[in-house]
PyMOL Python script that loads the backbone (N, CA, C, O; Angstrom):
from pymol import cmd

cmd.read_pdbstr("""\
ATOM      1  N   UNK A   1       5.872  -7.325  23.891  1.00  0.00           N
ATOM      2  CA  UNK A   1       6.167  -6.346  22.870  1.00  0.00           C
ATOM      3  C   UNK A   1       5.573  -6.725  21.478  1.00  0.00           C
ATOM      4  O   UNK A   1       5.107  -7.847  21.276  1.00  0.00           O
ATOM      5  N   UNK A   2       5.602  -5.849  20.621  1.00  0.00           N
ATOM      6  CA  UNK A   2       4.893  -6.102  19.326  1.00  0.00           C
ATOM      7  C   UNK A   2       5.948  -6.892  18.393  1.00  0.00           C
ATOM      8  O   UNK A   2       7.160  -6.753  18.551  1.00  0.00           O
ATOM      9  N   UNK A   3       5.479  -7.593  17.572  1.00  0.00           N
ATOM     10  CA  UNK A   3       6.391  -8.268  16.610  1.00  0.00           C
ATOM     11  C   UNK A   3       6.836  -7.242  15.634  1.00  0.00           C
ATOM     12  O   UNK A   3       6.104  -6.358  15.187  1.00  0.00           O
ATOM     13  N   UNK A   4       8.339  -7.455  15.272  1.00  0.00           N
ATOM     14  CA  UNK A   4       8.884  -6.457  14.348  1.00  0.00           C
ATOM     15  C   UNK A   4       8.295  -6.408  13.098  1.00  0.00           C
ATOM     16  O   UNK A   4       8.308  -5.298  12.565  1.00  0.00           O
ATOM     17  N   UNK A   5       7.741  -7.387  12.442  1.00  0.00           N
ATOM     18  CA  UNK A   5       7.100  -7.268  11.191  1.00  0.00           C
ATOM     19  C   UNK A   5       5.730  -6.536  11.235  1.00  0.00           C
ATOM     20  O   UNK A   5       5.410  -5.745  10.348  1.00  0.00           O
ATOM     21  N   UNK A   6       4.969  -6.811  12.245  1.00  0.00           N
ATOM     22  CA  UNK A   6       3.745  -6.179  12.444  1.00  0.00           C
ATOM     23  C   UNK A   6       4.049  -4.592  12.672  1.00  0.00           C
ATOM     24  O   UNK A   6       3.398  -3.744  12.061  1.00  0.00           O
ATOM     25  N   UNK A   7       4.958  -4.291  13.482  1.00  0.00           N
ATOM     26  CA  UNK A   7       5.381  -2.997  13.735  1.00  0.00           C
ATOM     27  C   UNK A   7       5.707  -2.322  12.339  1.00  0.00           C
ATOM     28  O   UNK A   7       5.185  -1.264  11.989  1.00  0.00           O
ATOM     29  N   UNK A   8       6.514  -2.949  11.662  1.00  0.00           N
ATOM     30  CA  UNK A   8       6.991  -2.335  10.282  1.00  0.00           C
ATOM     31  C   UNK A   8       5.743  -2.174   9.394  1.00  0.00           C
ATOM     32  O   UNK A   8       5.624  -1.113   8.781  1.00  0.00           O
ATOM     33  N   UNK A   9       4.788  -3.143   9.265  1.00  0.00           N
ATOM     34  CA  UNK A   9       3.612  -2.951   8.469  1.00  0.00           C
ATOM     35  C   UNK A   9       2.771  -1.859   8.950  1.00  0.00           C
ATOM     36  O   UNK A   9       2.246  -1.106   8.129  1.00  0.00           O
ATOM     37  N   UNK A  10       2.584  -1.695  10.263  1.00  0.00           N
ATOM     38  CA  UNK A  10       1.706  -0.635  10.795  1.00  0.00           C
ATOM     39  C   UNK A  10       2.469   0.671  10.591  1.00  0.00           C
ATOM     40  O   UNK A  10       1.767   1.669  10.423  1.00  0.00           O
ATOM     41  N   UNK A  11       3.816   0.827  10.579  1.00  0.00           N
ATOM     42  CA  UNK A  11       4.470   1.931  10.405  1.00  0.00           C
ATOM     43  C   UNK A  11       4.268   2.430   8.927  1.00  0.00           C
ATOM     44  O   UNK A  11       4.067   3.621   8.690  1.00  0.00           O
ATOM     45  N   UNK A  12       4.322   1.615   8.088  1.00  0.00           N
ATOM     46  CA  UNK A  12       4.129   1.827   6.610  1.00  0.00           C
ATOM     47  C   UNK A  12       2.758   2.434   6.345  1.00  0.00           C
ATOM     48  O   UNK A  12       2.551   3.393   5.600  1.00  0.00           O
ATOM     49  N   UNK A  13       1.797   1.724   7.083  1.00  0.00           N
ATOM     50  CA  UNK A  13       0.461   2.367   6.956  1.00  0.00           C
ATOM     51  C   UNK A  13       0.312   3.628   7.523  1.00  0.00           C
ATOM     52  O   UNK A  13      -0.328   4.473   6.897  1.00  0.00           O
ATOM     53  N   UNK A  14       0.849   3.924   8.722  1.00  0.00           N
ATOM     54  CA  UNK A  14       0.786   5.132   9.272  1.00  0.00           C
ATOM     55  C   UNK A  14       1.470   6.344   8.479  1.00  0.00           C
ATOM     56  O   UNK A  14       1.022   7.490   8.446  1.00  0.00           O
ATOM     57  N   UNK A  15       2.613   5.901   7.857  1.00  0.00           N
ATOM     58  CA  UNK A  15       3.207   6.885   6.964  1.00  0.00           C
ATOM     59  C   UNK A  15       2.331   7.191   5.721  1.00  0.00           C
ATOM     60  O   UNK A  15       2.219   8.331   5.269  1.00  0.00           O
ATOM     61  N   UNK A  16       1.704   6.080   5.187  1.00  0.00           N
ATOM     62  CA  UNK A  16       0.712   6.209   4.074  1.00  0.00           C
ATOM     63  C   UNK A  16      -0.418   7.178   4.445  1.00  0.00           C
ATOM     64  O   UNK A  16      -0.743   8.067   3.658  1.00  0.00           O
ATOM     65  N   UNK A  17      -1.041   7.017   5.670  1.00  0.00           N
ATOM     66  CA  UNK A  17      -2.056   7.850   6.159  1.00  0.00           C
ATOM     67  C   UNK A  17      -1.540   9.235   6.223  1.00  0.00           C
ATOM     68  O   UNK A  17      -2.280  10.120   5.793  1.00  0.00           O
ATOM     69  N   UNK A  18      -0.363   9.560   6.704  1.00  0.00           N
ATOM     70  CA  UNK A  18       0.047  10.959   6.880  1.00  0.00           C
ATOM     71  C   UNK A  18       0.286  11.484   5.520  1.00  0.00           C
ATOM     72  O   UNK A  18       0.094  12.684   5.325  1.00  0.00           O
ATOM     73  N   UNK A  19       0.689  10.711   4.544  1.00  0.00           N
ATOM     74  CA  UNK A  19       0.814  11.314   3.168  1.00  0.00           C
ATOM     75  C   UNK A  19      -0.499  11.674   2.594  1.00  0.00           C
ATOM     76  O   UNK A  19      -0.618  12.660   1.866  1.00  0.00           O
ATOM     77  N   UNK A  20      -1.564  10.842   2.925  1.00  0.00           N
ATOM     78  CA  UNK A  20      -2.994  10.982   2.433  1.00  0.00           C
ATOM     79  C   UNK A  20      -3.486  12.249   3.064  1.00  0.00           C
ATOM     80  O   UNK A  20      -4.123  13.023   2.350  1.00  0.00           O
ATOM     81  N   UNK A  21      -3.252  12.569   4.398  1.00  0.00           N
ATOM     82  CA  UNK A  21      -3.770  13.633   5.055  1.00  0.00           C
ATOM     83  C   UNK A  21      -3.013  14.908   4.470  1.00  0.00           C
ATOM     84  O   UNK A  21      -3.681  15.894   4.161  1.00  0.00           O
ATOM     85  N   UNK A  22      -1.747  14.903   4.329  1.00  0.00           N
ATOM     86  CA  UNK A  22      -0.979  15.961   3.819  1.00  0.00           C
ATOM     87  C   UNK A  22      -1.451  16.293   2.406  1.00  0.00           C
ATOM     88  O   UNK A  22      -1.575  17.480   2.103  1.00  0.00           O
ATOM     89  N   UNK A  23      -1.725  15.332   1.516  1.00  0.00           N
ATOM     90  CA  UNK A  23      -2.195  15.658   0.140  1.00  0.00           C
ATOM     91  C   UNK A  23      -3.611  16.247   0.289  1.00  0.00           C
ATOM     92  O   UNK A  23      -3.912  17.149  -0.493  1.00  0.00           O
ATOM     93  N   UNK A  24      -4.500  15.848   1.189  1.00  0.00           N
ATOM     94  CA  UNK A  24      -5.826  16.463   1.423  1.00  0.00           C
ATOM     95  C   UNK A  24      -5.619  17.920   1.780  1.00  0.00           C
ATOM     96  O   UNK A  24      -6.264  18.804   1.215  1.00  0.00           O
ATOM     97  N   UNK A  25      -4.745  18.162   2.689  1.00  0.00           N
ATOM     98  CA  UNK A  25      -4.523  19.601   3.130  1.00  0.00           C
ATOM     99  C   UNK A  25      -4.004  20.420   2.066  1.00  0.00           C
ATOM    100  O   UNK A  25      -4.374  21.582   1.899  1.00  0.00           O
ATOM    101  N   UNK A  26      -3.110  19.810   1.309  1.00  0.00           N
ATOM    102  CA  UNK A  26      -2.493  20.532   0.130  1.00  0.00           C
ATOM    103  C   UNK A  26      -3.578  20.946  -1.011  1.00  0.00           C
ATOM    104  O   UNK A  26      -3.567  21.975  -1.686  1.00  0.00           O
ATOM    105  N   UNK A  27      -4.492  19.908  -1.052  1.00  0.00           N
ATOM    106  CA  UNK A  27      -5.659  20.180  -2.023  1.00  0.00           C
ATOM    107  C   UNK A  27      -6.486  21.376  -1.537  1.00  0.00           C
ATOM    108  O   UNK A  27      -6.805  22.297  -2.289  1.00  0.00           O
ATOM    109  N   UNK A  28      -6.824  21.312  -0.207  1.00  0.00           N
ATOM    110  CA  UNK A  28      -7.598  22.592   0.189  1.00  0.00           C
ATOM    111  C   UNK A  28      -6.674  23.789   0.128  1.00  0.00           C
ATOM    112  O   UNK A  28      -7.188  24.868  -0.168  1.00  0.00           O
ATOM    113  N   UNK A  29      -5.503  23.739   0.348  1.00  0.00           N
ATOM    114  CA  UNK A  29      -4.751  25.096   0.317  1.00  0.00           C
ATOM    115  C   UNK A  29      -4.593  25.551  -1.140  1.00  0.00           C
ATOM    116  O   UNK A  29      -4.551  26.761  -1.362  1.00  0.00           O
ATOM    117  N   UNK A  30      -4.500  24.643  -2.182  1.00  0.00           N
ATOM    118  CA  UNK A  30      -4.388  25.009  -3.612  1.00  0.00           C
ATOM    119  C   UNK A  30      -5.619  25.627  -4.017  1.00  0.00           C
ATOM    120  O   UNK A  30      -5.672  26.662  -4.682  1.00  0.00           O
ATOM    121  N   UNK A  31      -6.654  24.944  -3.584  1.00  0.00           N
ATOM    122  CA  UNK A  31      -8.082  25.450  -3.967  1.00  0.00           C
ATOM    123  C   UNK A  31      -8.391  25.469  -5.365  1.00  0.00           C
ATOM    124  O   UNK A  31      -9.295  26.230  -5.711  1.00  0.00           O
ATOM    125  N   UNK A  32      -7.757  24.711  -6.323  1.00  0.00           N
ATOM    126  CA  UNK A  32      -8.005  24.634  -7.717  1.00  0.00           C
ATOM    127  C   UNK A  32      -8.122  23.307  -8.170  1.00  0.00           C
ATOM    128  O   UNK A  32      -7.255  22.491  -7.857  1.00  0.00           O
ATOM    129  N   UNK A  33      -9.214  22.944  -8.965  1.00  0.00           N
ATOM    130  CA  UNK A  33      -9.446  21.694  -9.388  1.00  0.00           C
ATOM    131  C   UNK A  33      -8.388  20.967 -10.011  1.00  0.00           C
ATOM    132  O   UNK A  33      -8.136  19.794  -9.736  1.00  0.00           O
ATOM    133  N   UNK A  34      -7.654  21.777 -11.003  1.00  0.00           N
ATOM    134  CA  UNK A  34      -6.775  21.107 -11.773  1.00  0.00           C
ATOM    135  C   UNK A  34      -5.428  20.714 -11.042  1.00  0.00           C
ATOM    136  O   UNK A  34      -4.745  19.740 -11.359  1.00  0.00           O
ATOM    137  N   UNK A  35      -5.125  21.637  -9.980  1.00  0.00           N
ATOM    138  CA  UNK A  35      -3.988  21.285  -9.162  1.00  0.00           C
ATOM    139  C   UNK A  35      -4.351  20.164  -8.092  1.00  0.00           C
ATOM    140  O   UNK A  35      -3.528  19.314  -7.752  1.00  0.00           O
ATOM    141  N   UNK A  36      -5.434  20.217  -7.669  1.00  0.00           N
ATOM    142  CA  UNK A  36      -5.914  19.176  -6.714  1.00  0.00           C
ATOM    143  C   UNK A  36      -6.033  17.803  -7.470  1.00  0.00           C
ATOM    144  O   UNK A  36      -5.811  16.761  -6.854  1.00  0.00           O
ATOM    145  N   UNK A  37      -6.361  17.792  -8.721  1.00  0.00           N
ATOM    146  CA  UNK A  37      -6.275  16.546  -9.560  1.00  0.00           C
ATOM    147  C   UNK A  37      -4.870  16.034  -9.714  1.00  0.00           C
ATOM    148  O   UNK A  37      -4.645  14.824  -9.716  1.00  0.00           O
ATOM    149  N   UNK A  38      -3.948  16.909  -9.838  1.00  0.00           N
ATOM    150  CA  UNK A  38      -2.484  16.567  -9.916  1.00  0.00           C
ATOM    151  C   UNK A  38      -2.084  15.893  -8.687  1.00  0.00           C
ATOM    152  O   UNK A  38      -1.379  14.886  -8.757  1.00  0.00           O
ATOM    153  N   UNK A  39      -2.483  16.373  -7.539  1.00  0.00           N
ATOM    154  CA  UNK A  39      -2.156  15.909  -6.256  1.00  0.00           C
ATOM    155  C   UNK A  39      -2.696  14.530  -6.167  1.00  0.00           C
ATOM    156  O   UNK A  39      -1.961  13.622  -5.778  1.00  0.00           O
ATOM    157  N   UNK A  40      -3.917  14.314  -6.497  1.00  0.00           N
ATOM    158  CA  UNK A  40      -4.662  13.182  -6.354  1.00  0.00           C
ATOM    159  C   UNK A  40      -4.019  12.021  -7.269  1.00  0.00           C
ATOM    160  O   UNK A  40      -4.028  10.829  -6.960  1.00  0.00           O
ATOM    161  N   UNK A  41      -3.495  12.524  -8.368  1.00  0.00           N
ATOM    162  CA  UNK A  41      -2.869  11.556  -9.432  1.00  0.00           C
ATOM    163  C   UNK A  41      -1.543  11.157  -8.779  1.00  0.00           C
ATOM    164  O   UNK A  41      -1.146  10.024  -9.050  1.00  0.00           O
ATOM    165  N   UNK A  42      -0.802  11.903  -7.966  1.00  0.00           N
ATOM    166  CA  UNK A  42       0.368  11.408  -7.333  1.00  0.00           C
ATOM    167  C   UNK A  42       0.144  10.458  -6.343  1.00  0.00           C
ATOM    168  O   UNK A  42       0.956   9.558  -6.130  1.00  0.00           O
ATOM    169  N   UNK A  43      -1.068  10.606  -5.614  1.00  0.00           N
ATOM    170  CA  UNK A  43      -1.517   9.589  -4.644  1.00  0.00           C
ATOM    171  C   UNK A  43      -1.706   8.227  -5.227  1.00  0.00           C
ATOM    172  O   UNK A  43      -1.501   7.196  -4.585  1.00  0.00           O
ATOM    173  N   UNK A  44      -2.114   8.264  -6.497  1.00  0.00           N
ATOM    174  CA  UNK A  44      -2.303   6.844  -7.140  1.00  0.00           C
ATOM    175  C   UNK A  44      -1.074   6.082  -7.177  1.00  0.00           C
ATOM    176  O   UNK A  44      -1.131   4.854  -7.250  1.00  0.00           O
ATOM    177  N   UNK A  45       0.105   6.734  -7.131  1.00  0.00           N
ATOM    178  CA  UNK A  45       1.286   5.932  -7.097  1.00  0.00           C
ATOM    179  C   UNK A  45       1.581   5.250  -5.649  1.00  0.00           C
ATOM    180  O   UNK A  45       2.096   4.147  -5.469  1.00  0.00           O
ATOM    181  N   UNK A  46       1.153   6.128  -4.701  1.00  0.00           N
ATOM    182  CA  UNK A  46       1.418   5.757  -3.235  1.00  0.00           C
ATOM    183  C   UNK A  46       0.750   4.392  -2.851  1.00  0.00           C
ATOM    184  O   UNK A  46       1.346   3.471  -2.294  1.00  0.00           O
ATOM    185  N   UNK A  47      -0.615   4.388  -3.238  1.00  0.00           N
ATOM    186  CA  UNK A  47      -1.483   3.177  -2.788  1.00  0.00           C
ATOM    187  C   UNK A  47      -0.925   1.861  -3.191  1.00  0.00           C
ATOM    188  O   UNK A  47      -0.802   0.956  -2.365  1.00  0.00           O
ATOM    189  N   UNK A  48      -0.590   1.732  -4.412  1.00  0.00           N
ATOM    190  CA  UNK A  48       0.009   0.378  -4.765  1.00  0.00           C
ATOM    191  C   UNK A  48       1.378   0.136  -4.217  1.00  0.00           C
ATOM    192  O   UNK A  48       1.685  -1.042  -4.033  1.00  0.00           O
ATOM    193  N   UNK A  49       2.199   1.012  -3.944  1.00  0.00           N
ATOM    194  CA  UNK A  49       3.475   0.855  -3.333  1.00  0.00           C
ATOM    195  C   UNK A  49       3.286   0.449  -2.007  1.00  0.00           C
ATOM    196  O   UNK A  49       4.000  -0.458  -1.579  1.00  0.00           O
ATOM    197  N   UNK A  50       2.369   1.013  -1.220  1.00  0.00           N
ATOM    198  CA  UNK A  50       2.074   0.731   0.174  1.00  0.00           C
ATOM    199  C   UNK A  50       1.501  -0.669   0.303  1.00  0.00           C
ATOM    200  O   UNK A  50       1.868  -1.434   1.194  1.00  0.00           O
ATOM    201  N   UNK A  51       0.583  -0.986  -0.618  1.00  0.00           N
ATOM    202  CA  UNK A  51      -0.013  -2.318  -0.804  1.00  0.00           C
ATOM    203  C   UNK A  51       1.088  -3.481  -0.928  1.00  0.00           C
ATOM    204  O   UNK A  51       1.059  -4.520  -0.267  1.00  0.00           O
ATOM    205  N   UNK A  52       2.009  -3.161  -1.828  1.00  0.00           N
ATOM    206  CA  UNK A  52       3.114  -4.077  -2.092  1.00  0.00           C
ATOM    207  C   UNK A  52       3.993  -4.300  -0.932  1.00  0.00           C
ATOM    208  O   UNK A  52       4.356  -5.417  -0.562  1.00  0.00           O
ATOM    209  N   UNK A  53       4.301  -3.246  -0.406  1.00  0.00           N
ATOM    210  CA  UNK A  53       5.397  -3.271   0.622  1.00  0.00           C
ATOM    211  C   UNK A  53       4.832  -3.783   2.053  1.00  0.00           C
ATOM    212  O   UNK A  53       5.566  -4.337   2.871  1.00  0.00           O
ATOM    213  N   UNK A  54       3.504  -3.550   2.265  1.00  0.00           N
ATOM    214  CA  UNK A  54       2.958  -4.281   3.622  1.00  0.00           C
ATOM    215  C   UNK A  54       2.722  -5.763   3.186  1.00  0.00           C
ATOM    216  O   UNK A  54       2.937  -6.670   3.990  1.00  0.00           O
ATOM    217  N   UNK A  55       2.339  -5.982   2.080  1.00  0.00           N
ATOM    218  CA  UNK A  55       2.157  -7.513   1.713  1.00  0.00           C
ATOM    219  C   UNK A  55       3.525  -8.178   1.703  1.00  0.00           C
ATOM    220  O   UNK A  55       3.656  -9.245   2.303  1.00  0.00           O
ATOM    221  N   UNK A  56       4.504  -7.654   1.098  1.00  0.00           N
ATOM    222  CA  UNK A  56       5.884  -8.169   1.164  1.00  0.00           C
ATOM    223  C   UNK A  56       6.263  -8.366   2.641  1.00  0.00           C
ATOM    224  O   UNK A  56       6.666  -9.467   3.016  1.00  0.00           O
ATOM    225  N   UNK A  57       6.157  -7.440   3.400  1.00  0.00           N
ATOM    226  CA  UNK A  57       6.533  -7.373   4.862  1.00  0.00           C
ATOM    227  C   UNK A  57       5.779  -8.691   5.546  1.00  0.00           C
ATOM    228  O   UNK A  57       6.411  -9.550   6.160  1.00  0.00           O
ATOM    229  N   UNK A  58       4.571  -8.721   5.384  1.00  0.00           N
ATOM    230  CA  UNK A  58       3.756  -9.815   5.844  1.00  0.00           C
ATOM    231  C   UNK A  58       4.089 -11.220   5.360  1.00  0.00           C
ATOM    232  O   UNK A  58       3.940 -12.222   6.059  1.00  0.00           O
ATOM    233  N   UNK A  59       4.552 -11.218   4.109  1.00  0.00           N
ATOM    234  CA  UNK A  59       5.040 -12.598   3.546  1.00  0.00           C
ATOM    235  C   UNK A  59       6.413 -12.916   4.107  1.00  0.00           C
ATOM    236  O   UNK A  59       6.758 -14.087   4.267  1.00  0.00           O
ATOM    237  N   UNK A  60       7.158 -11.950   4.390  1.00  0.00           N
ATOM    238  CA  UNK A  60       8.515 -12.281   4.995  1.00  0.00           C
ATOM    239  C   UNK A  60       8.333 -12.713   6.464  1.00  0.00           C
ATOM    240  O   UNK A  60       9.190 -13.428   6.982  1.00  0.00           O
ATOM    241  N   UNK A  61       7.238 -12.302   7.162  1.00  0.00           N
ATOM    242  CA  UNK A  61       7.112 -12.721   8.477  1.00  0.00           C
ATOM    243  C   UNK A  61       6.454 -14.062   8.455  1.00  0.00           C
ATOM    244  O   UNK A  61       6.660 -14.795   9.422  1.00  0.00           O
ATOM    245  N   UNK A  62       5.642 -14.509   7.420  1.00  0.00           N
ATOM    246  CA  UNK A  62       5.166 -15.730   7.318  1.00  0.00           C
ATOM    247  C   UNK A  62       5.974 -16.723   6.564  1.00  0.00           C
ATOM    248  O   UNK A  62       5.567 -17.884   6.592  1.00  0.00           O
ATOM    249  N   UNK A  63       7.029 -16.460   5.909  1.00  0.00           N
ATOM    250  CA  UNK A  63       7.749 -17.332   5.081  1.00  0.00           C
ATOM    251  C   UNK A  63       8.275 -18.511   5.803  1.00  0.00           C
ATOM    252  O   UNK A  63       8.368 -19.526   5.113  1.00  0.00           O
ATOM    253  N   UNK A  64       8.643 -18.601   7.045  1.00  0.00           N
ATOM    254  CA  UNK A  64       9.017 -19.628   7.813  1.00  0.00           C
ATOM    255  C   UNK A  64       7.999 -20.576   8.138  1.00  0.00           C
ATOM    256  O   UNK A  64       8.233 -21.762   8.371  1.00  0.00           O
ATOM    257  N   UNK A  65       6.705 -19.969   8.155  1.00  0.00           N
ATOM    258  CA  UNK A  65       5.522 -20.692   8.651  1.00  0.00           C
ATOM    259  C   UNK A  65       4.647 -21.352   7.541  1.00  0.00           C
ATOM    260  O   UNK A  65       3.914 -22.309   7.795  1.00  0.00           O
ATOM    261  N   UNK A  66       4.750 -20.830   6.367  1.00  0.00           N
ATOM    262  CA  UNK A  66       4.084 -21.308   5.187  1.00  0.00           C
ATOM    263  C   UNK A  66       4.917 -22.223   4.376  1.00  0.00           C
ATOM    264  O   UNK A  66       6.147 -22.170   4.353  1.00  0.00           O
ATOM    265  N   UNK A  67       4.130 -23.143   3.650  1.00  0.00           N
ATOM    266  CA  UNK A  67       4.801 -24.084   2.739  1.00  0.00           C
ATOM    267  C   UNK A  67       4.949 -23.396   1.460  1.00  0.00           C
ATOM    268  O   UNK A  67       4.251 -22.408   1.232  1.00  0.00           O
ATOM    269  N   UNK A  68       5.763 -23.810   0.636  1.00  0.00           N
ATOM    270  CA  UNK A  68       5.988 -23.126  -0.605  1.00  0.00           C
ATOM    271  C   UNK A  68       4.711 -23.136  -1.446  1.00  0.00           C
ATOM    272  O   UNK A  68       4.471 -22.134  -2.120  1.00  0.00           O
ATOM    273  N   UNK A  69       3.899 -24.137  -1.470  1.00  0.00           N
ATOM    274  CA  UNK A  69       2.539 -24.161  -2.114  1.00  0.00           C
ATOM    275  C   UNK A  69       1.689 -23.107  -1.559  1.00  0.00           C
ATOM    276  O   UNK A  69       1.078 -22.381  -2.344  1.00  0.00           O
ATOM    277  N   UNK A  70       1.572 -22.930  -0.226  1.00  0.00           N
ATOM    278  CA  UNK A  70       0.710 -21.881   0.185  1.00  0.00           C
ATOM    279  C   UNK A  70       1.210 -20.383  -0.162  1.00  0.00           C
ATOM    280  O   UNK A  70       0.418 -19.465  -0.374  1.00  0.00           O
ATOM    281  N   UNK A  71       2.585 -20.248  -0.195  1.00  0.00           N
ATOM    282  CA  UNK A  71       3.200 -19.081  -0.451  1.00  0.00           C
ATOM    283  C   UNK A  71       2.931 -18.697  -1.941  1.00  0.00           C
ATOM    284  O   UNK A  71       2.601 -17.556  -2.264  1.00  0.00           O
ATOM    285  N   UNK A  72       3.095 -19.728  -2.835  1.00  0.00           N
ATOM    286  CA  UNK A  72       2.610 -19.513  -4.146  1.00  0.00           C
ATOM    287  C   UNK A  72       1.191 -18.927  -4.256  1.00  0.00           C
ATOM    288  O   UNK A  72       0.982 -17.924  -4.938  1.00  0.00           O
ATOM    289  N   UNK A  73       0.282 -19.522  -3.621  1.00  0.00           N
ATOM    290  CA  UNK A  73      -1.100 -19.104  -3.679  1.00  0.00           C
ATOM    291  C   UNK A  73      -1.308 -17.794  -3.334  1.00  0.00           C
ATOM    292  O   UNK A  73      -2.093 -17.079  -3.957  1.00  0.00           O
ATOM    293  N   UNK A  74      -0.591 -17.376  -2.279  1.00  0.00           N
ATOM    294  CA  UNK A  74      -0.700 -15.883  -1.757  1.00  0.00           C
ATOM    295  C   UNK A  74      -0.289 -14.979  -2.907  1.00  0.00           C
ATOM    296  O   UNK A  74      -0.955 -13.990  -3.215  1.00  0.00           O
ATOM    297  N   UNK A  75       0.965 -15.386  -3.612  1.00  0.00           N
ATOM    298  CA  UNK A  75       1.445 -14.513  -4.674  1.00  0.00           C
ATOM    299  C   UNK A  75       0.415 -14.415  -5.803  1.00  0.00           C
ATOM    300  O   UNK A  75       0.170 -13.360  -6.389  1.00  0.00           O
ATOM    301  N   UNK A  76      -0.167 -15.581  -6.065  1.00  0.00           N
ATOM    302  CA  UNK A  76      -1.341 -15.658  -7.123  1.00  0.00           C
ATOM    303  C   UNK A  76      -2.415 -14.732  -6.707  1.00  0.00           C
ATOM    304  O   UNK A  76      -2.862 -13.916  -7.513  1.00  0.00           O
ATOM    305  N   UNK A  77      -2.859 -14.813  -5.486  1.00  0.00           N
ATOM    306  CA  UNK A  77      -3.917 -13.865  -5.017  1.00  0.00           C
ATOM    307  C   UNK A  77      -3.509 -12.436  -5.146  1.00  0.00           C
ATOM    308  O   UNK A  77      -4.316 -11.660  -5.657  1.00  0.00           O
ATOM    309  N   UNK A  78      -2.404 -12.021  -4.761  1.00  0.00           N
ATOM    310  CA  UNK A  78      -2.025 -10.706  -4.992  1.00  0.00           C
ATOM    311  C   UNK A  78      -1.985 -10.268  -6.392  1.00  0.00           C
ATOM    312  O   UNK A  78      -2.495  -9.200  -6.730  1.00  0.00           O
ATOM    313  N   UNK A  79      -1.373 -11.085  -7.253  1.00  0.00           N
ATOM    314  CA  UNK A  79      -1.375 -10.843  -8.674  1.00  0.00           C
ATOM    315  C   UNK A  79      -2.859 -10.627  -9.249  1.00  0.00           C
ATOM    316  O   UNK A  79      -3.070  -9.672  -9.997  1.00  0.00           O
ATOM    317  N   UNK A  80      -3.770 -11.414  -8.939  1.00  0.00           N
ATOM    318  CA  UNK A  80      -5.127 -11.345  -9.187  1.00  0.00           C
ATOM    319  C   UNK A  80      -5.666  -9.961  -8.745  1.00  0.00           C
ATOM    320  O   UNK A  80      -6.336  -9.289  -9.531  1.00  0.00           O
ATOM    321  N   UNK A  81      -5.401  -9.562  -7.589  1.00  0.00           N
ATOM    322  CA  UNK A  81      -5.905  -8.298  -7.168  1.00  0.00           C
ATOM    323  C   UNK A  81      -5.391  -7.152  -8.007  1.00  0.00           C
ATOM    324  O   UNK A  81      -6.108  -6.210  -8.343  1.00  0.00           O
ATOM    325  N   UNK A  82      -4.058  -7.281  -8.346  1.00  0.00           N
ATOM    326  CA  UNK A  82      -3.540  -6.127  -9.195  1.00  0.00           C
ATOM    327  C   UNK A  82      -4.160  -6.173 -10.654  1.00  0.00           C
ATOM    328  O   UNK A  82      -4.469  -5.135 -11.240  1.00  0.00           O
ATOM    329  N   UNK A  83      -4.331  -7.488 -11.234  1.00  0.00           N
ATOM    330  CA  UNK A  83      -4.927  -7.550 -12.536  1.00  0.00           C
ATOM    331  C   UNK A  83      -6.222  -6.938 -12.475  1.00  0.00           C
ATOM    332  O   UNK A  83      -6.541  -6.170 -13.383  1.00  0.00           O
ATOM    333  N   UNK A  84      -7.047  -7.179 -11.490  1.00  0.00           N
ATOM    334  CA  UNK A  84      -8.438  -6.680 -11.245  1.00  0.00           C
ATOM    335  C   UNK A  84      -8.444  -5.206 -11.120  1.00  0.00           C
ATOM    336  O   UNK A  84      -9.341  -4.573 -11.675  1.00  0.00           O
ATOM    337  N   UNK A  85      -7.584  -4.642 -10.485  1.00  0.00           N
ATOM    338  CA  UNK A  85      -7.543  -3.185 -10.303  1.00  0.00           C
ATOM    339  C   UNK A  85      -6.979  -2.479 -11.474  1.00  0.00           C
ATOM    340  O   UNK A  85      -7.435  -1.380 -11.790  1.00  0.00           O
ATOM    341  N   UNK A  86      -6.047  -3.015 -12.119  1.00  0.00           N
ATOM    342  CA  UNK A  86      -5.333  -2.359 -13.333  1.00  0.00           C
ATOM    343  C   UNK A  86      -6.037  -2.526 -14.626  1.00  0.00           C
ATOM    344  O   UNK A  86      -5.918  -1.704 -15.535  1.00  0.00           O
ATOM    345  N   UNK A  87      -6.837  -3.689 -14.718  1.00  0.00           N
ATOM    346  CA  UNK A  87      -7.462  -3.843 -16.021  1.00  0.00           C
ATOM    347  C   UNK A  87      -8.495  -3.030 -16.328  1.00  0.00           C
ATOM    348  O   UNK A  87      -9.331  -2.821 -15.449  1.00  0.00           O
ATOM    349  N   UNK A  88      -8.634  -2.447 -17.560  1.00  0.00           N
ATOM    350  CA  UNK A  88      -9.487  -1.508 -17.864  1.00  0.00           C
ATOM    351  C   UNK A  88     -10.669  -2.095 -18.535  1.00  0.00           C
ATOM    352  O   UNK A  88     -11.593  -1.370 -18.903  1.00  0.00           O
TER     353      UNK A  88
END
""", "prot")
cmd.dss("prot")
cmd.show_as("cartoon", "prot")
cmd.util.cbc("prot")
cmd.orient("prot")
């Protein structure tokens, strides 16, 4: 069977993909640039939430296998990714 953590991570990603596809179909249905931009802006919130939740699930799954030092460096790496993405 699949690991519960892996299954949870995959489920979050599948839900995220469904949200993305639904948003794309909604954009096509609305057929207006300004409304499509609003839908796209809403997706900008979904991406980081999905990244954080899947990373958190993965870290929970690895917490018993990683030392505190390695876990610290993983958190630093995730923080650097967010700084790089959000910095203008």
